[in-house]
N, C-alpha and C positions, 0 to 999 in steps of 0.2 A: 804563598800566603799561609802562614801558620797561626794557630791559636785563634782563628775566627770563631765567632759564636754560632751555635746551631741547636736545633731541637730535633728530637726523634719521636716518631709516631709509628707504631706503638712503642712502649718502653721495651728495652731489651729484656728477655726473659730466660735466656739459657744460663743454667745455674753455674757452670764451670767457667764462664767468662765474666767480664766486667759488667756491672749495671750502669756504668758511666754516669753516675749521679751528678758529677761536676761538669759534665759535657766538655771534656777535653781529650778523651782517648783518641778520637778520630782525627784531630788536627794538631796533635802535639809533636808530630814529626818522628815519633818513636815507633819503629816497626817491630812486630812480634818476632822474637828469636827462637822461642820454644814451639811446642806443638800448638797449632793454631787455635783449635777450639777447646783447649784446656788452659788458656793463658788469660791473665787479668789485663793484658794489653790489647785484648780482642773484645769486640762487642758482638753478641750473638742473639739470634731469635730462633725460637722453635715453634713450629706449627702456627705461623702467622701468615696473613695475607700480604697485601701491599705494605711495604715499609717505606716511610716517607722521611727524608732528611731535609730540613730547612736550614739554610746557611744565611747569615747576615755578614757581609764583608765589611761593614762599617764605613762604606764609601763606594763611589762609582769606580768600577774597574772594567777594563777591556779584557775579557776572559778568552784565553787562547786554548787551553786544554783542561780536562778534568781527569785525574788519576785516582783509582782506588784499588786497594789490595783485598783479595778474598781468597778462599780456598775450596778445594773439593776433596773427596775421599770416598770411593764407591763402597768400600767395606763398611763404612760408618753411615752410609746413606746420605752423604753430604755432596751437594752439587753447587756449581757456580750459579749465580742468578741467571734467569732466562733473559732478562732485559733490564735496562736502567735508563729511564726516560727523564730528561732534563727540561725544567721550566725556569724562566728568568723573569724578574720584575724590578722596576725602579723604586716602587713604593710599597711592595708587599700587598697590594690591593688588586692590581690587574697584571696578568701574567701572559707570557708568550711561550709557545711550545717550541723547543729547540730540536728535539729528536731523541732517538734511542742510541745512546753512545756505545752500546754493545752490538749494534746491528751487524757489523762486519767481524765481530770477534769469534774466535773458535771456542765453543762452550761445551765440548763433549764431557760425559762422565768418564771417570778413570781413576787410577791410583792416586794416592795422596799427593796433592800439588798445591803450593801457595803461589799465586800469580797476581801481578799488578796489571790492571787493564788501563790503557791510555786511550782517551777519546780521540776522534779525528779533530782537526783544527776547527774551532768554534767561531772565534772572532765576534763575540757578542758583548755588548756593553750593558752592565747591570750592577745592582747592589745586592739583590736577593737571588739566591739559587735554591731551587727545590729539585730533589732527585727522588724519583719513585723507583724503588728496587722491587722487582718481581721475583720472588723465590721460585726455584724450579722444584724443590722437594720440601722436606720437613724442616730443613735447617738453612740458615743464612748467617755468614760470619764476615765481619769487616774489621780491619785494624787501622786503616788510615785512608782519609779522603783528602786529596790535594787539588786545590783549584788554582791553576796557574794563569797569571795575567799581569797587567800593569795598571797603575792608577790612571784615572782620567777618562775622557771621552763623554759622549752623550748618548743616552738610550735612543734606539731607533724605533720605527713604527712596528706594528704587528702585535701589540699587546692587547689582546681581546678576550682573555679568559678571566672572569672574576675569581677571586680566591675561593669564594664559596662553592664554585663549580669545578674546582681543580680536580678533586678526586673523581667526580663523575666523568670529566673529560678523559682522565687516565683510564678509568674502567671501560669507557667506550672504545678507546684505542686497543686495549687488551682483548675485548670482546670481538671486535672486527678482525683482529689478527688471528684470533682463535677460529672464527668462522672461515677465514681464508685457509687455515691449516686443514680444516675438515673438508673443504672443497678439494684441496690438493690430495688428501687421502682418498676421497671418493674417485677422483680422476685416476690416480695410480692403480687403485683396485680394479676399476673398470677396464683399464688398458691391460692389466695382468690377466684378466679373464677372457680376453679376446681369443676366439678360436684361431684366427690368423692375424697376429699382430701386424699392424701397418702404420706407417708414418702418416698416412692420410686418414687415420681413425677420426670419426666425428667427436670422439671424446678428448682429442688433443687440441686444446686451444688455450691461450693465455688467460689466467684467472686474475681478476681485479677485485680489490677490496670494496670499491665503490659500486660493484654490480654483483654482489654475492648471491642474491636471490635469483637473478636471471641466469647466472652461471650454473647454479644448482639445478634449475629446470632444464638447462641445456644438457647437463650430464645425465639426467634421468631420461631425456629424449634419446640420447645416444645409446643408453642401455636398451630402451624399447626397440630402437632401430637394429641393434646388434642381434637381439633375440628374434625379431621378426624375420631376419635373414635366414634363420635356421629352422624356424617352426612356423607352419602355415596358420595354426590356430591363434586367435587373439588372446585367449586366456591360457597361460602355460602353468603347469603344475609339476613339481618334482619334490623329492624327499632327500633326507640326509640325517646326520646325527643332530639331535636337538641341542646338543651342547657345543657345536661348532660356533665360532665367531660368524655372525651373519650381519650383513649390511644392506641398506636399501638399493645398492647397485649390484647385488649378487645376481647371478643368472645360472641356468642349468648347463651352459656350454653345449656340447654334443653328447655328453655321457648320460644325461638324465633321461628318464622314461616318462612318458606323458601321463600315465595313470599308475602311480606307485601303489603298492599294497603295504599295509602296516601290520606289524605283529607286536602286541603288548604281552610281555612275560612278567607276571606279577605274583608276589606272595599274597596269601590270604591276609587281609588288612593292610596290604602294601599299596604302592603307587608306581606306575610306569608311564613315562612320557615319550611321545614320538612327535615328529614335526612334519608339516605339509607346507611347502613353500609355493607361493603363487605370485604371478606378475601379469599385468595386462599390457598389451602393446598397442591398444587403441590410443588415439591422440586426444582423448577427453576423459574426464573423471567418470567412472562407471560404478554400478552397484552389483554385488554378487551375494546372493542368498546362500546359506549353507544349512545343512541338517545332518544329524546323526540318526541313522536308520538301522534298526536291528532286524535280523533275519528270523529270530525266534517269535513264537506266538505271544500275544499280550499276556498270557498267563505266566510266562517265564520272567522272573526278575532279572534284569540285565545289569551288568556293572555300570557304575556311574562314570560318565566321561565328561570332563570339563574342557571347554575350548577357550584358548587365550590368544589374543593378538599381541605378538612380541614387538613392542614399540621401540623405535630408535632413540637413543640418547647420546649426547656428546660427552666426551671424556676430556680430562685435563690435558691428555697427551695429543689431542687433536684428531681423535678417531670417532666416527659415528657408527655405533653398533647397536644391535637389538638386545635389550635386556629386560625391561619391565614387562610383566605379564598382565595385561588388562583383560579381565573376563569379558567375553563377547557372546551375544546371543542372536543368531538368526541372520545377520547381514554384515558385509564388509564393504567399505568404500575404497575403491582402487584408483590411484593416480597413475598416469601413463609412465611406464618404466620404473616405478617404485616397487621393488620387490618386498614381499611380506612373508614373515615366518609365523605360521600358525602352530601353536603347541597344543597337542591333545594329551590330556592326562587321564589315564584309566585307573580306577580304584578296584582293589580286590575285596570289595565289600559284599560279595555274593558267594554261594557255595562253590567249591573247586569244580572246574570244568572248562570247556572251550565255548566261547560265545562269539558268534559271527555277526557282522554288520557292515555298513559302509558309511563313508563320509562323503556327502554330495555337495558339489558346488554348482549353483544355478545362476549363470550370469544374466544381467538384464539387457544384454545385446545379443546379436545373432552369433551364437557360438554354441557348440555342443555342451550338454551337461556333463560335468566330470564326476565320475563315480570312483571312489577310492575304497576298495574292499579292505576290511581289517578283521583280525581275530584277537580276542582277549583270552589269553590262557591263564586261568587262575589256579595256582598250585596249592596243594594241601598244607605245605609248610607255612607256619604263621609267625608273624612278628608280634612281640609283646614287650612290655617294659623290661622284663628280665633278660632278654637276649640282645637288646640294643646297647650300643656303647654309651659311656658317659659323654654327654654332648654339651659343650659350653660355648655360647656365642656372646659372652659379656653383654647380656641383654638387660641393660639398665632400664627399668621401667620409669625412672624419673627423668629420662632424657627426651628431648625432642627427637623424633616426631611422635613418640608414643605416650608421652606423659599424660596426655588428656584422654587416652583410650587404653588404659592398662589391661582391662579385661579382654579387649580384642587382641592386644598384643600377646597375652597369655594363651589365648585360643590358637593364635597363629604359631606360636612357639611349640605348643603341644603337637600340632599337626606336623611340624617339621622335626619332632623328636629331640628338641632341646630340653634336657631333663636336669640341667644345673641352673639354679637361680642365683642371683647376685644382688647384694645390698650395697648401694653406693655410699661413700662417706657422708654425703649430705642427707642420708636417711638414718644415720646412726645416732642414737641418743648418747652423746658424749658426756663425760662427767663435767659438772660445772666447776669453774676454776677455783673458787674459794672453798666450797664444801665437798667437792668430789661426788656430790649427789646427782641424780638424774632429774631433768625437768619432766613434769607430767606431760606437757605438750609433746616433747620429743619422744617419750615412751609411747604415747598413743599413735604417733605417726609411724613409729617403728613397728608397732603391733599390726597396723594396717598393711605395711609392706610385707610382713611375715604371712599375714592371712592370704595375700595374693599368691605367695610362693609355696603354699602348703602341699601341693602335689609334686613338687620337685624332689628328685632323689637326694640331692644335696643342695645346700645354700652356702654360697661364698659370702663371708662378711669382710668386705674390703676396708681396711683401716688406712691404707696409704700413709704409712709412717715415714716415707721419704719426704713428705711435706712437713716442714718444721711446725706448722700450726697444729697439725694433728699429733705430732710427737709430743708437743708441749701440753696437750690435753691432760696428761698424767703427771705434769710437773716438770722439773728440771732433769733432763736425762743424765746429766753429769752426776746427780745424786741418785745413783742407781737403786739403792735399797728402798728409798721412799717412792721413787718412780714405780718400782716393781710392786710395792705394796698397794699403791693406787690402782695399778693395772689389775692386780689380783682381785680387788674388790669389784672392779668394773666387769671383769670376765665372769665372775660369779653372778652378777646382776644380769648379764647378757644370757648366760646359760639358763637362768631361771625364767627369763622372758621367753626364750625359745621353747622351753618345756611347757610353760603355761599356754603357749600357742599350739601345742600338740606335736612338737618336734622331739625326736629322740636325740640325745647329745651327739651321737656319732654322725648325725646328718649335718652337723654344723662344721664348716670348714673355715677356720680363722685364716685370714689372708692379710698378714701384716704389711708386706712389702711386695710390690710388683716389679719384676725384672730387676733384681739386685745388680748394681753396677760395680760395686767395690766391696772391700772388707768391712767398711762401716755399715753398709746395708746388710751384709751377711750377719754381722754381729747383732743387729736389731732382731733379725729373724730367730737366731739361736737363742737369744735372751727371751724373746716372746714365747718360743716353743717350750723352753724350760719352765717358765711360769705357768704355762697352760697345763703341762703334764702334771705339775705338782698339785693342781686343783682337781683335775678329773682326767683319768687315763683315757676316757672315751672321747674327749675333745681332741680335735685334730687340726694340724697346721698345714696350710697349703701355700705354695709359691709357684711363680713362673720364672723361667730362665730363658732369656732371649738369645744368649750366646754363651755356651758353657766355657769356651776358651777365654772369655772376658775375665773369668774368676780364676784365682789360683787353685791348684789341685786340692790343697788342704781346705780352702773355703768351700769348694764344691763338695768334697767328701763330708764335711761337717754338715752342710745343708742336707745332703742326701740322708744322713743319719738322723737329723733332727726333724725333718718334715715327713708327714704321712702321705701326702700327695704332691707330686712334682710334675708340673706341666712344662715341657721343654719345647722350644721352637723346632719345627720339623726338620730343619737342616742337621740337627744333632741326633736324629733318631737312630742312625746307623752307627753311632759312636760307641766306644767301649764304656764311656761314662754313662750312657743310657743303660747298658747292660748292668753296670754297677748298681744303679738305682733299683733295678729289678732283683738283683741278687740279695738285696737287703729286705726284700718282701714289701717294698714301698709300691704304691700305685704310680704307674708311669702313664701320663697323658701327653699328647702332643698338640701343638697349635700352629697356625699360620697367620702371617700378618701382611700377605700380599694381595688382600682381597679387594682391590679397587675394581672398577667396572671392567677394566681390560683383562682381569685375571680369567683364565680359562675355567669355565664351569666344571669341566671334566677333570683337568689336572689339579686345579687349585682347590676344588671343593669335593667333588664326588670321590675321587681316588684317594683322598687323604685317609678315608676309612680303610681302604684296601692296604695301604702302606702301614697304617697303625696295626691292623690285624696281623700282618706278616711279621711284624717285629714284637708282637706281644703287648702292645700298648692297649690299655683298657678304656682310654678316653681320648676324645678329639675336640678340637675347638678352632675358632677363627675370630679375628677382630674385624668387624663387630656387627651385631644385628642391626642397630639403629644409629650408627655414628654418622651424622651429617655435619659434624663440626659445630662451632659456636654459633654460626649463622648460616643462612641459606637453606637450600632444599636439596633433596637427593636427585631431583630432576636436572640440576645444573651443577656441573663440576667446577665451575670457575667463579662461583659466587661466595666462596669462603676461603679460608686460609690454605686449604689443601684439598686433594680429591676426596670424595665421599667414600667411606668404606661400607656404608650401609647396604644390606642386601634387600631392603624393602624401600618402597616409595610411598609418599603421602598421597592418599586419595581424598575424596570428600568424606571425611570422618570414617575412613576405612583404610585398610592396609593393602597395598598392591605388591604382589610377589615379584620375583625375578628368576631368570634362568639359573643364576648362581644359587639362589635360595632353594629352588626345586632340586638342583643337583645335590645340594647338601642333604636334603631329606632322603633322596634315593641312596646316597652314600651310607647314611646311617642304617637304612634297610639292608644294604649290601653287607654291612658288617654282621648283622644278624644272620643273613643268608650264609655267609662264609662259615660262621660258627655252627649253624645247623648242618651244613653239608659236611664239614670236617668230622662231626660226630658220627656220621653215617658211612664214612669210608670203610669198606670191608676188606680191602686187600692192599698189599704194598704197591701193586700196580696202580690202583685207584689213588693212593696217597701221592705217588710220584706224578700222576697226571694232574691232580689237584694243585700241587705246588708249582708244577711246570706252567700251568695256565695262570696261576696267581702271579708268578714272577714275570711272565710275558705281558700281562695286562699292565703291571706297574712300570715295566721298562719301555713299552711301546704304547703310550696312552692314546695315540691318535688312531689306532687300528680299531675302529668302532665295530666293525663286522666281527672281529675275533672277540671283542668284549661281549657282544650280544651272545655269541656262541658259548662263551664261558659261563655267562649267567644262566643259560639254558642247562648246561652241564651241572651247575651248582643247584639249580631248582629241582632237577630230577633227583640228584643225590639227597637233597634236604627233604624232599617229599617221599622218597622211596618208590614212587610210581610216576609214570607219565600222566599228565592231566587227561 
């Protein structure tokens, strides 16, 4: 059946493929012959949630199969859809669920591949067909959907879903499937951690979607049973790296020690985190009080120690891991077999020295009090704004979830050493179309945004000229002389607004295009930079490059020469192209975009600063501080178009931190520490040891013991004396 009518929700939005305004691309029988996601015979979506395709067959048909063609390409971050659920209806009012036609399909990521998927035999009679496509990643592409069948027949029973409930029904299917994946993950992790793996393990039982809650409780009970077999006490405590992936079914195995001791090595004005992991093997919910007790007399000011309960959250990939850090005071509630990771953060807000104390756990059941001794070593070397790296988290204060509490967000960003502010295009006072003048209302809004960012070392003014609506703010780009003249007047106005708000011109970083993809985007940046320098040599141009190899050599070299600050994706940090940027005297920053909840706090966040320092980059960054997508919350990874990149969670009019966010803070402080220690190296032997340690930490990120030893070496060198 060709050329049948259909509707698409949402509208296709990938710029290099067809918008399919006439609604014929998917049923015209023409398959894409060129590159799949740069062809106008393909329909594409970027960063969308569920994609719904509604077909009207213009008559009753006995449907036998549904075929559709899509593509993947791991280098471009393109995956096959994760599922395609089919619904049918005789009247477009009441629907029947048919099933996931990709249920038995092979859907792994891999090299570029165009593939036609063919459903199992359906044998359903209908006129209307709805297909819900679930994207696996940020991109989904289709070029043909074929519904095979023959006219005639009569619709059967089983139509019980009102059209108004169709999306909710589909969301419930996805949610249940996701919860089943999480239970499967917990089961696998529990079995992997068994001291003596056995086929008769209490953790091995079939999981069912209709009894998710009961299965989850059974898994936790199996964890309690496994721990109780190895430890006589009912409250078990162990320690490890605070940055390791931790789940509610983790356990100490046989290698843990019952009463760990903790050591916090901290710079003056710095922070150091350690973890205490606990689990109860009782068969009921219990309470455990806790307290931080200092050995010193009351007259001695002790370092501040904050206690956080690291809560479990689900991820898009079906993993349940601990990430949000909820401040707690005094008491914890423990469920049977549910492991808890408690993060203790010590601050170097006292004079240098060694401070001793203990962290006590006092259960409300018959069990010994657990006393965990600790020492906080505060070193004389101090962090300050001048020795921290440039730190950019694309922290748009106009975005959910912080737009209603920008002052709290700024305080949080300051604590975590983000010293680069950013203005979103929706906060910019654009020139009005006819007069090219600025509206007073827009100027006042802009001034307010600038006042919030006054303590930042630099402010990025993001124009997003890849968006044609923004490009056209200055007129017709084809009429370059007039466009440039309008741009020049506007830049002068912007510079004057910044200066009026107390900014020196060199603190402004004009950000015309993000991640240029082609020569057209490069030309926009070059043109903008030329206009900018003709106005004021102190004004600077900034850009990001997500993949240098995407650009021609000549385009990249031109960008490097025209821009004052270039922030490259970290995969290119070791390239000769990065060295070329530095050879020109330009500032080289790096950034990462793998910051979903599953990203390692150590490798993905903290050690970026170490890698940047080693290669001479002066700035670091990640996407993004508060990106929870167009809808949904940071607490739920499947309520939006894609996983949440945000490193913070929404509280009750407050901001809740995460392990990834705290790892970023300590990484920034490590950068300052590396710089301070390097200055104090007094011999070639010390220099060799310094770089040997630095290179090993970077190459073996999971060796936390060596990492801690290296930090102690650096702290002693930076301070000149032991604490």
